[in-house]
N, C-alpha and C positions, 0 to 999 in steps of 0.2 A: 868307854861304850860300856851303855845300859844293853843288857841283853834283850833280842828278840827272837821273838816263837810267831810258827804258824797257827794260825787257829780261826778253824774255819772258813777259809777265802780270803783271810788278812792276816798283812805282819803286823805285830803290834808289842810292843813293850815286855817284855815277862811278869812285870809289876801289874800291869793294866788288863793280861788276859784273866778273863771270867767265864766260868763255869756254872751250869746252872744247878741248883740242889737237887734236882731231882733227878743229875745225871745217872746212869745205871751205874758207873764205873766205882762212884761215889757212896750210891746205895745200897751195893751187892754186889760189886768189885766183877762187873758185867763188862768187859772188853778185852783190847786186843791190841800186843806193843811187840815193835818189833828193835831192835839195836843192831848201825853196824858203823862201818865207819868211813871218814873220808879221807884218799889219802891224796896231798897234791889239787885239793877243791874238787872229788870229782868223788861222789859215794861207789863203792867197792861194791858190788854183786847186790845192788837195789832190788833189780826183778826177782832175784830169788827169793827174797823179803816180803817181799810185796806178795808174790804169789802163794808162800808158807801162809802169810795171811788169809788170802784168799782161800785158801782151803781148809784153813782152819774155821774159817768163819761159815762154810758150808756145810761144815761136821758139826757144828756146834748149833745147827741153826741161829744165826745171829744174822741181823736185815741192814748190811749196809752200802746195799744199793750201789751206786757206781761211786762211793766215796774213795775205794780206792785211786781211782785212777784219777785222783786229785795229787796223789802221794810224788811220784817223779818232780812235777812244777813245784811243789811246794818246800820240797828237799833241796831243788834250785835256790829258791827265794831266802830261806832261811841261811843256807852257807852264805848268799850274795849279802844279806843284811847285816849279817856277823862279821864280816870279811873274816870268816876263815877259809885255811887250807888243808890244815890236818883235825878233825873232829871226831867229837863222838855223836852219830843222830842216834834220835829217838821217835818212831811213832807211834804214836796211839791213837786207834779207832776204837768210840765207843757205841750201839745202837742209838736208836732216839732216847730222848727223856723218856721217864716211866711216863710221864701227866700229859706227853703231847704225844704218843705210838707212831702216829704217820708221820710227825716231824721227821727232817734228818738227820743223821747220824755227828758225832762230833768229831772231829780229824783236827788233832794237835803235833804239831812237830818243833821237836828241839835239834836246835846242834850246839854242844860248849867244844871250847879247844880239850887237844888230848894228843900226847904224844905216845899214847898207848903204856905197859905195866913198867917200871923201872927193869934198865938195861940188866943190873945185876943179875935178876929173878932166870933171862935164858940161861947166863954164865954158870950160877950155882943151883938152878930148879926150885922147882915151889916147896913148900912139905904142905902136906892135905890131911886130914881128919875123915874119920868114919862118922857120920849123921847116923846118931842115936834116938833120936825122939822122932824122925819123918821114914815113912816106906816109901816107893813109888809104888802104887799099885795098878794095875790093869785094869781095876773095878772104879777107875777116879776118871770120871769122863774129861778131865780137862789136862787128864797126864797125855803129854807129848803135844801141847798146847802152849804155846806162849803169851797169856793171859795178864790180867790186869790182881787176878785173884793170887798176888803174890807173898801172903806172908810169909807161907813154912819157907820157903828159896832164902827170904832175909833173914826169917830165925835161925837157922842153919848156917849161914854166912856168918850170923854174929855170933854163935859158937865156935864158928873157924877161926873169928880177928880175936876171941878170946883162948883161942888155945893158941896164939899165934901160930897158923896156918891158914893160907891162902884162897881155901876152898874145904868143901865137908861135900864128899861123894856117898852119895844114897844107893841101898841096896832095894832090893823086892822084898815082899813077904815072906819068899820063899827062898830067900840068899844070896838070889843072885846079883850081880852089880849094876847098875841102872845107868848113873850120871849123875855129874856135878851139879850142885845146885842151880848151878848159872853155865853150866860147860857140858861137855860131850868127855869119855874116856876112851882112852885108846894104849892100850899092852902092846908089847913086842917081847915075845919070846923065839929063843931061834929061829930068828930072822925074820920073823911072820907078825905081821900086823894083825892084831884083834882088836875089836871093840862090839861092845853090847849090840844085836837088832835091832831094830826102830822099833818092834813092838815086844822088844823087854813088857815093857814101853817106854822108849825115851823120846827126848825132844830131835825131830831130824833137823840138825842141826844145816848151817847152809854151810858156816867153816868144816863140821867134819864132812862134809858131801865133798866141798873143793879137795880135803886132805885124801879122801879116798879114791879121788880123782889121779890127784898128782902123785901117789900111792903105785897106782897101776901103772903109771906112765914112767914113773922110776921100776917098773919090771919086779915091786913087790908084790910077796903073797900076802893074802889077804883073806881073812878071815871072822865073818861077822857071826859070832856064838856068844852061848852063856859062857857069863865069868862068875867064879865063884871066889869069895875072898884070899882063897889060897892061890888063885894063877893071879892075882893082883898081885898078894904078895912075893910071889916065887918070878916075877916078871924080869925080864930084862932090864926094859925100861918101862915108863909108864910118860903119858903127857894130854894135857885137856886142852879141849878146842874151845875157843869160840872168837867173836868177830872182833873183839878187845886183844883179849888175848894171844890170839892166832894160835901159835902153834906154843903151849907153853910146857918145857920139859917139870917134874915131878922126879927128888929126888930121897923124900921121906912120907912115907905114910906113919902119922905121928911118931912112933921112937922106930920103927922099922927103915929101914937104908935099903932103897931101891937101887941098883948098879952101882954099890960102892957109892951111894951119893954123887956120881959124875955123870953130866947130862950123855946119855946114850947116843952114838954115831946115825943110827936109823932118825932120831929125833931132830939132830941138826941137819941131817940131811931132807926132812922132810920142811923145817922151818926156814931151811936157804929158798928149797922149791918154792914155797908160799911167799918168801919175801920176792920172788924173782918176778911170782905173777904177778903182785903186787906193782913192782915197777916198772914190769915191761905193759901192763895196762892192757891185758888180752886176755879177760876173764871174761870176755864176750858176752858182760849180762848187764851191765850199766846203761 
């Protein structure tokens, strides 16, 4: 069966989807997107992803109008059209075309089959590297927003792959740990859960927020605080979060082993709690 996508109110074959050459994302990288998973045919935390996009649109002064209101039905339609149960969903919204500024935004929704990352990564842990070429600056107006201006992130993940790593970690110009190219970062030290605060700046991850909620429910001490490279390398455990990774253990940072290269107990505990929330369908957010 050929892939189907939702584009501006219609389900069409992916090969027949057409965007204007005046689309702002094509011309200038202006647009927003969100990626999430569907489990058992149900999009997980969809409302939170929509609200994050809505907040970014307001902050960045992107005129998206009521376009985001169509997303829930569009996601349902795309999953049904592709007969998918376990899926990677992406929705992209761009402002009106530059030659028709009073026109409607563009809304594109795709869904592709996925079972997530390889199971062995969750047992052995992922290796990550330090991003040497880019810095996460609070002076960047796009920091903390999921925009289609994504080339630095893609470039960093390609470098990570060349180094046989699954992710690249970003730091700020004053050498504070920020986030991964496509993930949020958590440390565990002395039984406490530590993560860089949102104003570092980092993307306010939807999975990050859920993991913090699960950690509170588990009675863990949580610290949102600045982290140095020394804190990172000295951590008992390190893990990453995003919608596709869920809770991904990290056991090596380049040549440096974390936790004797074994997945730590708090990482396992939070991964199990995340899986239980997914299985129970009790996120209350769909």
